[in-house]
N, CA, C and O atoms as CSV, one atom per row, in Angstrom:
chain,resi,resn,atom,element,x,y,z
A,1,UNK,N,N,178.701,271.583,107.246
A,1,UNK,CA,C,178.191,273.019,108.012
A,1,UNK,C,C,177.047,273.535,106.871
A,1,UNK,O,O,177.143,273.539,105.644
A,2,UNK,N,N,176.114,273.895,107.596
A,2,UNK,CA,C,175.166,275.134,107.076
A,2,UNK,C,C,176.107,276.674,106.589
A,2,UNK,O,O,176.967,277.396,107.093
A,3,UNK,N,N,175.539,276.620,105.671
A,3,UNK,CA,C,175.715,278.829,105.145
A,3,UNK,C,C,174.918,278.730,105.066
A,3,UNK,O,O,174.236,277.710,104.967
A,4,UNK,N,N,174.492,280.519,105.085
A,4,UNK,CA,C,173.897,281.661,103.865
A,4,UNK,C,C,174.248,282.508,104.008
A,4,UNK,O,O,174.456,283.117,105.057
A,5,UNK,N,N,174.428,282.809,102.852
A,5,UNK,CA,C,175.104,284.024,102.419
A,5,UNK,C,C,174.268,285.256,101.614
A,5,UNK,O,O,173.390,285.126,100.762
A,6,UNK,N,N,174.661,286.101,101.999
A,6,UNK,CA,C,174.021,286.804,101.175
A,6,UNK,C,C,174.292,287.984,100.627
A,6,UNK,O,O,174.454,288.768,101.562
A,7,UNK,N,N,174.439,288.579,99.515
A,7,UNK,CA,C,175.773,289.661,98.529
A,7,UNK,C,C,173.902,289.819,97.955
A,7,UNK,O,O,172.779,289.323,97.874
A,8,UNK,N,N,175.334,291.577,97.556
A,8,UNK,CA,C,174.381,292.165,96.733
A,8,UNK,C,C,173.650,293.458,96.667
A,8,UNK,O,O,172.923,293.928,95.792
A,9,UNK,N,N,174.191,294.095,98.296
A,9,UNK,CA,C,174.182,295.114,99.176
A,9,UNK,C,C,174.663,295.930,98.504
A,9,UNK,O,O,175.242,295.360,97.578
A,10,UNK,N,N,174.807,297.535,98.403
A,10,UNK,CA,C,175.288,298.424,98.614
A,10,UNK,C,C,174.433,299.608,98.378
A,10,UNK,O,O,173.207,299.513,98.442
A,11,UNK,N,N,175.192,301.013,98.037
A,11,UNK,CA,C,174.844,301.795,98.147
A,11,UNK,C,C,174.069,302.661,96.493
A,11,UNK,O,O,174.785,302.844,95.509
A,12,UNK,N,N,172.531,303.087,96.513
A,12,UNK,CA,C,171.354,303.555,95.553
A,12,UNK,C,C,171.550,304.572,95.863
A,12,UNK,O,O,172.150,304.977,96.859
A,13,UNK,N,N,170.879,305.331,94.733
A,13,UNK,CA,C,170.014,306.343,95.080
A,13,UNK,C,C,168.278,306.425,95.461
A,13,UNK,O,O,167.794,305.295,95.537
A,14,UNK,N,N,167.527,307.274,95.646
A,14,UNK,CA,C,166.856,307.003,95.343
A,14,UNK,C,C,166.016,307.039,94.003
A,14,UNK,O,O,166.210,308.013,93.275
A,15,UNK,N,N,165.077,306.053,93.588
A,15,UNK,CA,C,164.473,305.434,93.028
A,15,UNK,C,C,165.436,304.127,92.312
A,15,UNK,O,O,165.042,303.535,91.307
A,16,UNK,N,N,166.319,303.906,92.780
A,16,UNK,CA,C,167.174,302.509,92.252
A,16,UNK,C,C,166.616,301.140,92.524
A,16,UNK,O,O,165.687,300.864,93.283
A,17,UNK,N,N,167.276,300.394,91.843
A,17,UNK,CA,C,166.869,299.301,92.184
A,17,UNK,C,C,168.258,298.572,92.534
A,17,UNK,O,O,169.361,299.055,92.276
A,18,UNK,N,N,167.976,297.016,93.322
A,18,UNK,CA,C,169.336,296.283,94.057
A,18,UNK,C,C,168.512,295.096,93.966
A,18,UNK,O,O,167.284,295.053,94.040
A,19,UNK,N,N,169.427,294.013,93.776
A,19,UNK,CA,C,168.728,292.691,94.225
A,19,UNK,C,C,170.189,292.152,94.243
A,19,UNK,O,O,171.270,292.146,93.655
A,20,UNK,N,N,168.999,291.391,96.063
A,20,UNK,CA,C,169.818,290.844,96.883
A,20,UNK,C,C,170.132,289.232,96.514
A,20,UNK,O,O,168.975,289.068,96.125
A,21,UNK,N,N,170.530,288.359,96.381
A,21,UNK,CA,C,171.152,287.244,96.602
A,21,UNK,C,C,171.357,286.223,97.852
A,21,UNK,O,O,172.402,286.538,98.422
A,22,UNK,N,N,170.907,285.422,98.304
A,22,UNK,CA,C,170.506,284.482,99.611
A,22,UNK,C,C,171.275,283.261,98.932
A,22,UNK,O,O,170.399,282.510,98.505
A,23,UNK,N,N,172.591,282.717,98.635
A,23,UNK,CA,C,172.617,281.542,98.567
A,23,UNK,C,C,173.157,279.999,99.645
A,23,UNK,O,O,174.260,280.232,100.139
A,24,UNK,N,N,172.779,279.032,99.922
A,24,UNK,CA,C,172.525,278.590,100.496
A,24,UNK,C,C,173.445,277.432,100.147
A,24,UNK,O,O,173.397,277.070,98.972
A,25,UNK,N,N,174.423,276.672,101.106
A,25,UNK,CA,C,175.531,274.986,100.985
A,25,UNK,C,C,174.470,274.551,102.521
A,25,UNK,O,O,173.678,274.929,103.385
A,26,UNK,N,N,175.227,273.525,101.966
A,26,UNK,CA,C,174.638,272.386,103.225
A,26,UNK,C,C,173.111,271.848,102.858
A,26,UNK,O,O,172.608,270.733,102.994
A,27,UNK,N,N,172.624,272.983,102.382
A,27,UNK,CA,C,171.124,272.415,103.121
A,27,UNK,C,C,170.250,272.610,101.009
A,27,UNK,O,O,170.661,273.179,99.998
A,28,UNK,N,N,169.181,271.908,101.276
A,28,UNK,CA,C,168.647,272.072,99.840
A,28,UNK,C,C,167.207,273.318,100.088
A,28,UNK,O,O,166.101,273.219,100.620
A,29,UNK,N,N,167.731,274.115,99.593
A,29,UNK,CA,C,167.136,275.388,99.587
A,29,UNK,C,C,165.224,275.237,99.325
A,29,UNK,O,O,164.193,275.707,99.805
A,30,UNK,N,N,165.506,274.595,98.615
A,30,UNK,CA,C,163.934,274.307,98.060
A,30,UNK,C,C,162.780,274.576,98.269
A,30,UNK,O,O,161.714,275.025,97.847
A,31,UNK,N,N,163.918,273.718,99.883
A,31,UNK,CA,C,162.443,273.114,100.290
A,31,UNK,C,C,162.442,273.561,102.229
A,31,UNK,O,O,162.012,272.807,103.103
A,32,UNK,N,N,163.048,274.963,102.465
A,32,UNK,CA,C,162.919,275.584,103.411
A,32,UNK,C,C,161.849,276.879,102.814
A,32,UNK,O,O,161.815,277.186,101.622
A,33,UNK,N,N,161.124,277.454,103.730
A,33,UNK,CA,C,160.388,278.763,104.138
A,33,UNK,C,C,161.585,279.475,104.145
A,33,UNK,O,O,162.444,279.154,104.967
A,34,UNK,N,N,161.987,281.305,102.585
A,34,UNK,CA,C,162.936,281.663,103.363
A,34,UNK,C,C,162.696,282.708,102.900
A,34,UNK,O,O,162.536,283.069,101.734
A,35,UNK,N,N,162.655,283.434,104.219
A,35,UNK,CA,C,161.887,284.931,104.898
A,35,UNK,C,C,163.864,285.924,104.725
A,35,UNK,O,O,165.062,285.642,104.759
A,36,UNK,N,N,162.960,287.088,104.551
A,36,UNK,CA,C,164.206,288.560,103.880
A,36,UNK,C,C,163.409,289.317,105.495
A,36,UNK,O,O,162.227,289.596,105.691
A,37,UNK,N,N,164.617,289.468,106.429
A,37,UNK,CA,C,164.179,290.890,107.543
A,37,UNK,C,C,165.394,291.688,106.553
A,37,UNK,O,O,166.139,291.608,105.577
A,38,UNK,N,N,164.766,292.740,108.017
A,38,UNK,CA,C,165.879,294.412,107.603
A,38,UNK,C,C,166.053,295.218,108.757
A,38,UNK,O,O,165.211,296.006,109.188
A,39,UNK,N,N,167.017,295.027,109.178
A,39,UNK,CA,C,166.873,295.757,110.347
A,39,UNK,C,C,168.007,297.345,110.315
A,39,UNK,O,O,169.234,297.247,110.320
A,40,UNK,N,N,167.091,299.018,110.278
A,40,UNK,CA,C,167.868,300.210,110.366
A,40,UNK,C,C,168.059,300.258,111.762
A,40,UNK,O,O,167.405,299.728,112.660
A,41,UNK,N,N,169.221,301.095,111.810
A,41,UNK,CA,C,169.406,301.631,113.043
A,41,UNK,C,C,168.882,302.028,113.426
A,41,UNK,O,O,168.244,302.836,112.749
A,42,UNK,N,N,168.505,301.908,115.126
A,42,UNK,CA,C,167.818,302.386,115.681
A,42,UNK,C,C,166.133,301.966,115.736
A,42,UNK,O,O,165.275,302.415,116.496
A,43,UNK,N,N,166.016,301.091,114.807
A,43,UNK,CA,C,164.590,300.184,114.140
A,43,UNK,C,C,164.519,298.527,115.120
A,43,UNK,O,O,165.400,297.943,115.752
A,44,UNK,N,N,163.646,298.321,114.967
A,44,UNK,CA,C,162.983,296.849,115.526
A,44,UNK,C,C,163.545,296.131,114.280
A,44,UNK,O,O,164.398,296.892,113.824
A,45,UNK,N,N,163.469,295.064,113.547
A,45,UNK,CA,C,163.578,293.951,112.845
A,45,UNK,C,C,162.776,293.977,112.333
A,45,UNK,O,O,161.818,294.381,112.992
A,46,UNK,N,N,162.488,293.642,110.980
A,46,UNK,CA,C,161.099,293.726,110.551
A,46,UNK,C,C,161.142,292.744,109.272
A,46,UNK,O,O,161.798,292.980,108.258
A,47,UNK,N,N,160.329,291.589,109.486
A,47,UNK,CA,C,160.590,290.551,108.838
A,47,UNK,C,C,159.165,291.520,106.793
A,47,UNK,O,O,158.020,291.959,106.689
A,48,UNK,N,N,160.441,291.288,105.745
A,48,UNK,CA,C,159.370,291.932,104.558
A,48,UNK,C,C,159.205,291.036,103.708
A,48,UNK,O,O,158.599,291.456,102.722
A,49,UNK,N,N,159.505,289.891,103.657
A,49,UNK,CA,C,158.843,289.374,102.377
A,49,UNK,C,C,159.906,287.537,102.388
A,49,UNK,O,O,161.035,287.166,102.711
A,50,UNK,N,N,158.921,287.054,101.947
A,50,UNK,CA,C,158.834,285.651,102.525
A,50,UNK,C,C,158.366,284.543,101.452
A,50,UNK,O,O,157.230,284.712,101.010
A,51,UNK,N,N,159.406,282.946,100.766
A,51,UNK,CA,C,158.494,282.646,100.117
A,51,UNK,C,C,159.216,281.228,101.032
A,51,UNK,O,O,160.219,281.037,101.720
A,52,UNK,N,N,157.937,280.366,100.515
A,52,UNK,CA,C,157.762,278.858,101.371
A,52,UNK,C,C,157.731,277.813,100.681
A,52,UNK,O,O,157.246,277.920,99.554
A,53,UNK,N,N,158.164,276.665,101.064
A,53,UNK,CA,C,158.660,275.766,99.688
A,53,UNK,C,C,158.225,275.043,98.925
A,53,UNK,O,O,158.682,273.989,98.481
A,54,UNK,N,N,156.687,275.923,98.586
A,54,UNK,CA,C,155.409,275.675,97.281
A,54,UNK,C,C,155.937,276.593,96.675
A,54,UNK,O,O,155.414,276.715,95.567
A,55,UNK,N,N,156.988,277.546,96.919
A,55,UNK,CA,C,156.920,279.098,96.072
A,55,UNK,C,C,155.833,279.817,96.878
A,55,UNK,O,O,156.146,280.995,96.708
A,56,UNK,N,N,154.970,279.810,97.493
A,56,UNK,CA,C,153.706,280.668,97.806
A,56,UNK,C,C,154.784,281.815,98.312
A,56,UNK,O,O,155.860,281.450,98.784
A,57,UNK,N,N,154.454,283.211,98.195
A,57,UNK,CA,C,155.177,284.857,98.496
A,57,UNK,C,C,153.802,285.302,99.319
A,57,UNK,O,O,152.581,285.339,99.170
A,58,UNK,N,N,154.729,285.582,100.187
A,58,UNK,CA,C,154.412,287.206,101.328
A,58,UNK,C,C,155.327,288.659,100.778
A,58,UNK,O,O,156.246,288.776,99.967
A,59,UNK,N,N,154.565,289.691,101.668
A,59,UNK,CA,C,155.356,290.819,101.933
A,59,UNK,C,C,154.308,291.763,102.547
A,59,UNK,O,O,153.103,291.991,102.649
A,60,UNK,N,N,156.235,292.393,103.080
A,60,UNK,CA,C,155.152,293.178,104.603
A,60,UNK,C,C,154.498,294.680,103.568
A,60,UNK,O,O,154.940,294.925,102.446
A,61,UNK,N,N,153.799,295.216,104.006
A,61,UNK,CA,C,153.421,296.365,103.101
A,61,UNK,C,C,153.809,297.255,103.134
A,61,UNK,O,O,153.071,298.071,102.582
A,62,UNK,N,N,154.898,297.765,103.613
A,62,UNK,CA,C,155.872,298.443,103.433
A,62,UNK,C,C,156.777,298.689,101.966
A,62,UNK,O,O,157.230,299.763,101.569
A,63,UNK,N,N,156.912,296.968,101.118
A,63,UNK,CA,C,157.408,296.818,100.300
A,63,UNK,C,C,156.513,296.363,99.014
A,63,UNK,O,O,156.706,296.112,97.824
A,64,UNK,N,N,155.590,296.395,99.791
A,64,UNK,CA,C,154.159,294.996,98.464
A,64,UNK,C,C,154.770,296.233,97.250
A,64,UNK,O,O,155.025,297.418,97.469
A,65,UNK,N,N,154.884,295.454,95.931
A,65,UNK,CA,C,154.842,296.101,94.818
A,65,UNK,C,C,156.108,296.159,94.442
A,65,UNK,O,O,156.674,295.588,93.511
A,66,UNK,N,N,156.620,297.105,95.465
A,66,UNK,CA,C,158.811,297.158,95.175
A,66,UNK,C,C,159.153,296.291,94.935
A,66,UNK,O,O,159.287,296.061,93.733
A,67,UNK,N,N,159.560,295.121,96.044
A,67,UNK,CA,C,160.183,294.082,96.118
A,67,UNK,C,C,159.399,292.409,95.417
A,67,UNK,O,O,158.219,292.076,95.309
A,68,UNK,N,N,160.831,291.600,95.021
A,68,UNK,CA,C,159.580,290.393,94.478
A,68,UNK,C,C,160.711,289.603,94.957
A,68,UNK,O,O,161.817,289.941,94.535
A,69,UNK,N,N,160.624,288.421,95.916
A,69,UNK,CA,C,161.569,287.472,96.371
A,69,UNK,C,C,161.172,286.553,95.202
A,69,UNK,O,O,159.973,286.544,94.919
A,70,UNK,N,N,162.171,285.623,94.336
A,70,UNK,CA,C,161.700,284.127,93.861
A,70,UNK,C,C,163.598,283.239,94.415
A,70,UNK,O,O,164.663,283.538,94.954
A,71,UNK,N,N,162.835,281.993,93.734
A,71,UNK,CA,C,163.600,281.081,93.816
A,71,UNK,C,C,164.657,280.543,92.436
A,71,UNK,O,O,164.016,280.465,91.387
A,72,UNK,N,N,166.065,280.193,92.314
A,72,UNK,CA,C,166.570,279.524,91.630
A,72,UNK,C,C,167.287,278.523,92.494
A,72,UNK,O,O,168.356,278.655,93.090
A,73,UNK,N,N,166.383,277.380,92.429
A,73,UNK,CA,C,166.795,275.937,92.941
A,73,UNK,C,C,167.780,275.763,92.262
A,73,UNK,O,O,168.775,276.133,92.886
A,74,UNK,N,N,168.179,275.113,90.595
A,74,UNK,CA,C,169.370,275.169,90.694
A,74,UNK,C,C,170.665,275.839,91.329
A,74,UNK,O,O,171.752,275.348,91.633
A,75,UNK,N,N,170.234,276.962,91.410
A,75,UNK,CA,C,171.374,277.737,92.172
A,75,UNK,C,C,171.597,277.916,93.421
A,75,UNK,O,O,172.508,278.561,93.940
A,76,UNK,N,N,170.319,277.038,94.161
A,76,UNK,CA,C,170.376,276.559,95.651
A,76,UNK,C,C,170.330,278.301,96.410
A,76,UNK,O,O,171.021,278.740,97.330
A,77,UNK,N,N,169.302,278.954,95.648
A,77,UNK,CA,C,169.911,280.592,95.829
A,77,UNK,C,C,168.011,281.635,95.744
A,77,UNK,O,O,167.198,281.705,94.823
A,78,UNK,N,N,168.001,282.113,96.851
A,78,UNK,CA,C,166.815,282.840,96.640
A,78,UNK,C,C,167.385,284.712,96.975
A,78,UNK,O,O,168.122,285.377,97.703
A,79,UNK,N,N,166.227,284.855,95.629
A,79,UNK,CA,C,166.701,285.792,95.702
A,79,UNK,C,C,164.955,287.242,96.501
A,79,UNK,O,O,163.861,287.066,97.036
A,80,UNK,N,N,165.884,288.590,96.009
A,80,UNK,CA,C,165.360,290.077,96.469
A,80,UNK,C,C,165.419,290.830,95.356
A,80,UNK,O,O,166.468,291.436,95.137
A,81,UNK,N,N,164.512,290.924,94.601
A,81,UNK,CA,C,164.345,292.417,93.937
A,81,UNK,C,C,164.330,293.704,94.462
A,81,UNK,O,O,163.381,294.366,94.041
A,82,UNK,N,N,164.642,293.950,94.795
A,82,UNK,CA,C,163.785,295.422,95.504
A,82,UNK,C,C,164.097,296.885,93.998
A,82,UNK,O,O,165.038,297.096,93.232
A,83,UNK,N,N,163.066,297.399,94.166
A,83,UNK,CA,C,162.667,298.738,93.239
A,83,UNK,C,C,162.096,299.424,93.771
A,83,UNK,O,O,161.419,299.193,94.772
A,84,UNK,N,N,162.290,300.763,93.036
A,84,UNK,CA,C,161.405,302.249,93.628
A,84,UNK,C,C,162.112,302.660,95.256
A,84,UNK,O,O,161.522,303.064,96.258
A,85,UNK,N,N,163.955,302.309,94.995
A,85,UNK,CA,C,164.339,302.520,96.544
A,85,UNK,C,C,164.643,303.539,97.245
A,85,UNK,O,O,165.574,304.333,97.120
A,86,UNK,N,N,163.664,303.471,98.127
A,86,UNK,CA,C,163.350,304.627,98.971
A,86,UNK,C,C,164.748,304.433,100.533
A,86,UNK,O,O,165.155,303.504,101.231
A,87,UNK,N,N,165.084,306.286,100.379
A,87,UNK,CA,C,165.608,306.420,101.590
A,87,UNK,C,C,164.857,305.121,103.189
A,87,UNK,O,O,165.327,304.591,104.197
A,88,UNK,N,N,164.337,305.145,102.914
A,88,UNK,CA,C,163.662,304.500,104.418
A,88,UNK,C,C,164.176,302.780,104.268
A,88,UNK,O,O,164.330,301.838,105.046
A,89,UNK,N,N,164.345,303.051,102.595
A,89,UNK,CA,C,164.735,300.835,102.874
A,89,UNK,C,C,165.830,300.863,103.485
A,89,UNK,O,O,165.941,299.712,103.904
A,90,UNK,N,N,167.105,301.685,103.951
A,90,UNK,CA,C,168.224,301.920,104.100
A,90,UNK,C,C,168.622,300.552,105.332
A,90,UNK,O,O,167.831,301.022,106.149
A,91,UNK,N,N,168.960,299.805,105.774
A,91,UNK,CA,C,169.495,298.359,106.746
A,91,UNK,C,C,170.013,297.478,106.075
A,91,UNK,O,O,170.204,297.234,104.883
A,92,UNK,N,N,170.292,296.863,107.421
A,92,UNK,CA,C,171.136,295.579,106.723
A,92,UNK,C,C,170.270,294.619,106.588
A,92,UNK,O,O,169.390,294.466,107.435
A,93,UNK,N,N,170.380,293.781,105.454
A,93,UNK,CA,C,169.135,292.615,104.983
A,93,UNK,C,C,169.331,291.215,105.385
A,93,UNK,O,O,170.485,290.804,105.267
A,94,UNK,N,N,168.790,290.713,105.660
A,94,UNK,CA,C,168.990,289.230,106.222
A,94,UNK,C,C,168.115,288.238,105.664
A,94,UNK,O,O,166.894,288.168,105.805
A,95,UNK,N,N,168.895,287.459,104.996
A,95,UNK,CA,C,168.486,285.895,105.028
A,95,UNK,C,C,168.138,284.520,105.842
A,95,UNK,O,O,169.040,283.703,106.025
A,96,UNK,N,N,166.579,284.232,106.415
A,96,UNK,CA,C,166.890,283.105,106.980
A,96,UNK,C,C,166.446,281.668,106.325
A,96,UNK,O,O,165.533,281.597,105.502
A,97,UNK,N,N,166.983,280.849,106.652
A,97,UNK,CA,C,166.066,279.439,106.070
A,97,UNK,C,C,165.328,278.575,106.933
A,97,UNK,O,O,166.020,277.836,107.633
A,98,UNK,N,N,164.185,278.498,107.042
A,98,UNK,CA,C,163.278,277.243,107.930
A,98,UNK,C,C,162.986,276.025,107.806
A,98,UNK,O,O,162.414,276.222,106.734
A,99,UNK,N,N,162.879,275.012,107.943
A,99,UNK,CA,C,162.151,273.992,108.175
A,99,UNK,C,C,162.034,272.807,108.967
A,99,UNK,O,O,162.791,271.841,109.068
A,100,UNK,N,N,160.611,273.147,109.670
A,100,UNK,CA,C,160.050,272.604,111.141
A,100,UNK,C,C,161.478,273.605,111.960
A,100,UNK,O,O,161.707,274.809,111.844
A,101,UNK,N,N,162.101,272.738,112.627
A,101,UNK,CA,C,163.246,273.216,114.058
A,101,UNK,C,C,163.861,273.387,113.024
A,101,UNK,O,O,162.794,273.679,112.483
A,102,UNK,N,N,164.676,273.499,112.106
A,102,UNK,CA,C,165.831,273.840,111.980
A,102,UNK,C,C,165.546,274.992,110.976
A,102,UNK,O,O,164.743,274.993,110.043
A,103,UNK,N,N,166.457,276.046,111.416
A,103,UNK,CA,C,166.970,277.404,111.252
A,103,UNK,C,C,167.715,277.868,111.017
A,103,UNK,O,O,168.546,277.781,111.921
A,104,UNK,N,N,168.169,278.646,109.924
A,104,UNK,CA,C,169.839,279.536,109.686
A,104,UNK,C,C,169.689,280.725,109.135
A,104,UNK,O,O,169.101,281.029,108.097
A,105,UNK,N,N,170.391,281.529,110.071
A,105,UNK,CA,C,170.506,283.375,109.640
A,105,UNK,C,C,171.627,283.086,108.564
A,105,UNK,O,O,172.197,281.996,108.606
A,106,UNK,N,N,172.076,284.316,107.291
A,106,UNK,CA,C,172.517,284.670,106.884
A,106,UNK,C,C,173.529,285.999,107.648
A,106,UNK,O,O,172.979,286.961,108.184
A,107,UNK,N,N,174.786,285.880,107.596
A,107,UNK,CA,C,175.500,287.607,108.086
A,107,UNK,C,C,174.936,288.797,107.679
A,107,UNK,O,O,175.500,289.765,108.188
A,108,UNK,N,N,174.035,289.063,106.952
A,108,UNK,CA,C,173.362,290.483,106.277
A,108,UNK,C,C,174.714,290.910,105.681
A,108,UNK,O,O,175.898,290.578,105.750
A,109,UNK,N,N,173.913,291.841,105.042
A,109,UNK,CA,C,174.518,292.850,103.943
A,109,UNK,C,C,173.244,294.268,104.255
A,109,UNK,O,O,172.048,294.168,104.529
A,110,UNK,N,N,174.167,295.608,104.058
A,110,UNK,CA,C,174.112,296.545,104.210
A,110,UNK,C,C,173.166,297.268,102.987
A,110,UNK,O,O,173.481,296.474,102.101
A,111,UNK,N,N,172.565,297.875,102.553
A,111,UNK,CA,C,171.728,298.485,101.806
A,111,UNK,C,C,171.322,300.326,102.039
A,111,UNK,O,O,170.397,301.007,102.481
A,112,UNK,N,N,172.397,300.476,101.550
A,112,UNK,CA,C,172.010,302.331,101.787
A,112,UNK,C,C,171.376,302.544,100.736
A,112,UNK,O,O,171.791,301.951,99.740
A,113,UNK,N,N,169.801,303.726,100.533
A,113,UNK,CA,C,169.449,304.064,99.568
A,113,UNK,C,C,169.460,305.443,99.946
A,113,UNK,O,O,168.446,305.865,100.502
A,114,UNK,N,N,170.827,306.561,99.666
A,114,UNK,CA,C,170.854,307.589,99.215
A,114,UNK,C,C,171.392,308.885,98.190
A,114,UNK,O,O,172.430,308.638,97.576
A,115,UNK,N,N,171.000,309.730,98.047
A,115,UNK,CA,C,171.592,311.550,97.346
A,115,UNK,C,C,172.677,311.608,97.008
A,115,UNK,O,O,173.131,312.665,96.569
C-alpha cells in the first residue's frame, strides 16, 4: 500500500521558518516527480514547488527565494524548507508523487502564520 505522509506543519510567527516533510512508503520516491501544493480557505489550490526525478526544481513566483525543496533518498522523503513566512502562506500543504500515470497524494499538513 502506497502512502505519502506530510508532517512539520504548525503555527509560526511572520518571518519564521518551518520545514515540511513528505515521507513515502510503498514506492521509491526518488524516481517520482514530487510536487508541493497548498490551499488556503476560499482560494484555489496552488502548486508552489516541484522536484523532478533528476532533481530539477521549480517554484511558484509567490515562494521563489523563500522556499526550498530537497530530497533525502535514503529516507525516501522530500522536504520543503519555508523561510520568511508571511500570513499569506497560511494554508494546508500537500505533497504529491507522480510517475507516468501513477500518482499519489498525502493528507496534508496545516501551516498557520500568525502573530
